C-alpha positions in Angstrom: -47.6 173.4 -61.7 -44.1 173.5 -62.1 -43.6 175.0 -65.7 -40.1 173.7 -65.9 -41.8 170.2 -66.4 -44.0 171.4 -69.4 -43.6 170.9 -72.9 -45.5 173.7 -75.2 -46.6 171.9 -78.2 -44.0 172.2 -80.5 -41.4 170.7 -78.8 -43.7 168.2 -77.9 -44.4 167.4 -81.3 -40.8 167.0 -81.8 -40.3 164.5 -79.0 -43.4 162.0 -79.5 -43.3 161.9 -83.4 -46.9 163.5 -83.5 -47.6 166.5 -85.5 -49.1 169.7 -83.8 -52.2 168.9 -85.9 -52.7 165.3 -84.7 -52.0 166.6 -81.0 -54.5 168.9 -81.2 -57.0 166.3 -82.7 -56.0 163.6 -79.7 -57.1 166.7 -77.2 -60.3 167.4 -78.8 -61.4 163.5 -78.8 -60.1 163.2 -75.3 -57.0 160.7 -76.0 -54.5 162.9 -75.0 -55.6 166.1 -73.5 -52.7 168.4 -72.5 -51.6 169.5 -68.9 -51.9 172.9 -69.1 -53.6 175.2 -71.7 -53.1 179.1 -71.6 -56.6 180.7 -70.7 -55.2 183.8 -73.0 -53.3 182.4 -75.8 -54.7 178.9 -76.1 -51.6 177.6 -76.3 -51.2 174.0 -75.0 -48.3 172.3 -72.8 -47.8 169.1 -72.2 -46.1 167.2 -69.2 -43.0 165.6 -70.2 -43.9 162.3 -68.8 -46.9 162.3 -71.4 -43.8 161.7 -73.9 -44.3 158.0 -73.8 -48.5 157.6 -73.8 -48.0 160.3 -77.2 -45.6 157.6 -78.7 -47.7 154.9 -78.1 -50.7 156.7 -79.1 -48.6 157.1 -82.7 -47.7 153.6 -82.5 -51.2 152.3 -82.0 -52.7 154.7 -84.7 -50.2 153.4 -87.0 -51.5 150.0 -86.7 -54.7 151.3 -87.9 -56.6 151.0 -84.5 -59.3 153.4 -84.2 -59.0 156.6 -81.7 -62.0 155.3 -79.7 -60.4 151.8 -79.2 -57.0 153.6 -78.7 -58.8 155.5 -75.8 -59.7 152.8 -74.6 -56.5 151.0 -74.4 -54.5 154.0 -72.7 -57.6 153.8 -70.1 -57.0 150.2 -69.4 -52.8 150.7 -69.4 -53.1 153.3 -66.5 -55.3 150.8 -64.8 -52.6 148.5 -64.9 -54.1 146.2 -67.5 -51.6 144.2 -70.0 -52.2 145.2 -73.7 -50.6 142.4 -75.0 -54.2 140.3 -75.4 -55.4 143.1 -77.2 -52.6 143.8 -79.4 -52.3 140.2 -80.4 -56.0 140.1 -81.2 -55.7 143.2 -83.7 -52.8 141.6 -85.0 -54.8 138.3 -85.9 -57.7 140.3 -87.3 -55.1 142.2 -89.6 -53.7 139.1 -90.9 -57.1 137.7 -91.7 -58.3 141.3 -93.3 -55.0 140.9 -95.3 -55.4 137.2 -96.8 -59.2 138.3 -97.8 -57.5 141.0 -99.4 -54.9 139.0 -101.1 -57.5 136.2 -102.3 -59.7 139.3 -103.4 -56.9 140.7 -105.5 -55.6 137.3 -107.0 -59.4 136.5 -108.1 -60.1 140.4 -109.6 -56.5 139.8 -111.4 -57.9 136.4 -112.8 -61.3 137.7 -113.7 -59.4 140.7 -115.9 -57.3 138.3 -117.5 -59.6 135.4 -118.1 -63.1 136.7 -117.6 -65.2 135.0 -114.9 -67.1 133.0 -117.3 -64.0 130.9 -117.8 -63.8 129.3 -114.5 -67.3 129.3 -113.5 -70.4 127.3 -116.4 -73.2 128.7 -115.7 -76.6 126.1 -116.4 -80.1 126.5 -115.8 -82.4 124.3 -113.4 -86.2 123.8 -112.5 -87.0 123.5 -109.1 -90.8 122.4 -107.4 -92.3 124.4 -104.3 -90.6 123.7 -101.5 -91.4 124.1 -97.7 -88.3 125.0 -95.8 -87.5 125.3 -91.9 -85.6 128.7 -91.8 -83.8 130.4 -89.1 -82.4 134.1 -90.2 -80.3 136.8 -89.4 -78.8 140.4 -90.3 -74.9 140.3 -89.9 -71.7 140.8 -92.1 -69.6 137.7 -93.2 -67.4 137.8 -89.8 -70.7 136.3 -88.2 -71.6 134.2 -90.9 -69.9 131.3 -89.9 -70.6 131.1 -86.6 -74.4 131.8 -86.9 -75.0 129.2 -89.8 -73.3 126.5 -87.3 -75.6 126.9 -84.5 -78.9 128.0 -86.3 -78.2 124.6 -88.8 -77.7 122.5 -85.4 -80.7 124.2 -84.1 -83.0 123.3 -86.9 -81.4 119.7 -87.3 -82.3 119.2 -83.7 -85.9 120.4 -84.6 -86.0 118.1 -87.8 -84.9 115.0 -85.5 -88.2 115.2 -83.4 -90.5 115.2 -86.2 -88.7 113.4 -87.6 -88.7 115.5 -90.9 -88.2 113.8 -94.4 -85.7 116.1 -96.3 -86.5 116.6 -99.8 -83.2 118.2 -101.2 -79.4 119.3 -99.2 -79.6 122.6 -97.0 -78.8 126.0 -98.7 -78.4 129.2 -97.5 -80.8 132.6 -99.1 -78.3 135.8 -99.1 -80.8 138.8 -99.3 -78.0 140.9 -100.5 -74.0 141.1 -100.2 -72.4 139.6 -97.0 -69.0 140.9 -96.6 -67.5 143.1 -94.2 -68.5 146.5 -95.7 -72.2 145.1 -95.9 -74.3 143.5 -93.7 -77.7 141.9 -95.0 -80.3 139.4 -93.9 -79.2 135.7 -94.5 -81.3 132.4 -94.1 -80.4 129.3 -93.1 -82.5 126.9 -95.0 -83.8 123.1 -94.8 -86.4 121.4 -96.9 -88.4 118.9 -96.0 -91.7 116.9 -97.3 -94.7 119.1 -97.0 -97.1 115.9 -96.7 -95.0 114.2 -93.9 -94.3 115.2 -90.2 -94.2 118.8 -89.6 -92.1 120.6 -87.1 -93.7 121.8 -83.6 -92.4 123.6 -80.7 -90.5 125.9 -82.7 -88.0 128.4 -81.1 -87.8 131.8 -81.2 -86.0 133.3 -84.7 -87.0 130.0 -86.1 -90.0 129.6 -89.0 -91.5 127.4 -92.2 -91.7 128.9 -95.2 -93.3 127.7 -98.4 -90.9 128.7 -101.5 -92.3 129.0 -105.2 -91.3 126.9 -108.1 -88.6 128.5 -109.5 -85.8 128.5 -112.2 -82.4 128.8 -111.4 -79.1 130.1 -113.2 -77.0 127.9 -111.2 -72.8 127.2 -111.3 -70.9 124.7 -109.0 -67.8 125.3 -106.7 -65.5 122.9 -105.2 -62.4 123.0 -102.8 -60.5 126.2 -101.8 -62.5 128.0 -104.5 -66.2 127.3 -102.1 -64.2 129.4 -99.6 -64.8 133.4 -98.8 -63.6 135.1 -100.8 -63.0 133.0 -104.1 -66.6 132.2 -103.6 -67.8 135.7 -104.3 -66.6 135.3 -108.2 -69.1 132.4 -108.5 -71.5 134.5 -107.7 -70.6 137.3 -109.9 -70.4 134.9 -113.0 -73.8 134.0 -112.4 -74.9 137.5 -112.2 -73.1 138.4 -115.0 -74.4 135.5 -117.2 -78.3 136.9 -116.0 -77.5 140.0 -116.7 -75.7 138.9 -120.3 -79.0 137.0 -121.2 -81.7 139.4 -120.1 -83.3 137.4 -117.3 -84.7 139.2 -114.6 -83.2 138.6 -110.8 -86.3 136.7 -109.2 -85.3 136.5 -105.5 -82.4 135.8 -103.1 -79.4 134.3 -104.7 -78.9 130.9 -102.7 -75.7 128.5 -101.5 -76.5 125.4 -101.7 -74.3 122.3 -99.7 -74.0 119.6 -102.2 -71.3 118.4 -100.4 -70.2 119.5 -97.2 -67.2 118.4 -94.9 -67.8 120.8 -92.3 -64.0 122.4 -92.9 -63.7 125.4 -95.2 -61.5 125.2 -97.8 -61.9 121.4 -97.7 -61.2 120.0 -101.1 -64.5 117.8 -101.0 -66.4 120.5 -100.4 -69.0 121.4 -103.1 -71.3 124.2 -103.4 -74.3 125.2 -105.6 -74.7 129.0 -106.2 -77.8 129.3 -107.7 -80.0 132.5 -108.6 -83.7 132.7 -109.2 -84.4 133.9 -112.5 -87.3 135.5 -114.6 -88.7 135.5 -118.1 -86.1 137.5 -120.1 -87.4 141.5 -120.4 -85.4 141.7 -123.5 -83.4 139.6 -126.2 -79.8 139.0 -125.0 -77.4 140.6 -127.4 
């Protein structure tokens, strides 16, 4: 190998804008292996034409693209692929995350200054036992909209064959926190008359559940407040009310479609957040 075409790691670091530590890390992770490693000293040397690759790595990492994804993008670039679509997708995802973070910060500031209870009136209602058609999946918030649209479409198709007599609005049961940090079991539910026609030939993943009568702590959200992540403050308000009044949490929380236009953030949307509660375990302060 022509050593005149090689740069020692220190000079290469200066040329590429990456630190020596970063270059060692990218070597270990297989993203940017050196052209030569001295067998005696272990000193790394890089080809001069690797500078542009290192600069590209620096920019991709500044965009918070994970190392594993950077390695794949470099491999595709070496094969002649255009990186523009991947970068555009990353930008779109970053903008979406930023929008969510802005909404979360705004909601947090409102909560700190006014309190969640100022914006969400919590009431209590009773519910009879229900028979529901259910389709569930374990997912994060990014997969929620697509799952619910498909799940309800499939369930309405099954219900129409009966035809089933609906006894109330569709709802979703969340068995845990569903955001981009956590995945949880989510169940799309259609309540129908237990004494009428029953669904048959259920597809895989769809089932019928009998839910017991319940007492719910509830609040309603409308318009943009019913969109993610603004709606999280409504869940928090109900949870705070249950805790403050000494009730027990008696099951997964529901999001009930009181009025749904089919378009997120539409001003005519109206959801109910309903959390099953049990008898107080202690007197409220």
